[in-house]
C-alpha positions in Angstrom: -0.1 -24.3 20.0 3.7 -26.4 19.2 4.5 -26.4 22.9 1.5 -27.9 24.1 0.2 -24.6 25.6 -3.2 -23.4 24.0 -5.3 -21.0 25.3 -8.8 -20.8 25.8 -9.0 -20.0 22.5 -7.2 -18.7 19.3 -5.8 -15.4 20.3 -7.8 -12.7 17.4 -6.6 -9.7 19.4 -4.4 -7.0 17.9 -2.1 -8.2 16.5 -3.7 -11.1 15.1 -6.9 -9.3 14.3 -4.3 -7.6 11.8 -2.4 -10.5 10.5 -2.5 -14.1 11.8 1.2 -14.1 11.7 2.2 -10.9 13.0 6.0 -12.0 14.4 7.1 -12.9 10.8 5.6 -9.8 8.9 7.3 -7.5 11.5 10.5 -9.6 11.1 10.4 -9.4 7.5 9.2 -5.2 8.2 12.4 -5.2 9.8 15.2 -6.6 7.4 13.0 -4.8 4.9 13.5 -1.8 7.0 16.9 -2.6 7.7 17.9 -3.0 4.1 16.4 0.3 2.5 18.5 2.2 5.1 21.6 0.4 4.8 20.3 0.7 1.1 21.8 -3.0 0.1 20.5 -4.9 -2.8 22.2 -7.7 -1.2 19.7 -7.0 2.0 16.3 -6.8 0.0 17.0 -10.6 -2.4 18.3 -11.7 1.6 14.5 -10.2 3.0 12.9 -11.6 -0.3 14.0 -15.2 0.4 13.3 -15.0 4.0 9.6 -13.5 3.2 9.5 -16.6 0.9 10.6 -18.9 3.4 8.3 -17.4 6.1 5.3 -18.1 3.5 6.1 -21.8 3.5 6.0 -22.1 7.5 2.8 -20.3 7.4 1.4 -22.6 4.8 2.2 -26.1 7.0 1.3 -23.5 10.9 -2.4 -22.2 9.6 -4.2 -25.6 9.4 -1.9 -27.3 12.1 -2.7 -24.5 14.2 -6.6 -24.7 13.2 -6.5 -28.4 13.4 -4.7 -28.0 17.5 -7.5 -25.8 18.3 -10.6 -28.2 16.9 -8.9 -30.9 18.9 -8.9 -29.5 21.6 -12.2 -27.9 21.3 -13.4 -31.5 20.6 -12.0 -32.7 24.1 -13.7 -30.5 25.6 -17.0 -30.8 24.7 -16.6 -34.7 25.2 -15.3 -34.0 29.0 
């Protein structure tokens, strides 16, 4: 999406049918798991900071993704 490569439609199959941002939440789960395995309080704090940063990014990226697909669909209808 961000490099000018758009699919015909927004991907809605697995894992996107579970969550709109599987890479963000998957990596957060990975960090959380490592923090638990390592019994690391600092790891838990850092994981929460990463999750917060991802949430902020999602708040910007979500509407942007919707917008670029809407623009693409409008261009396709005109052509």
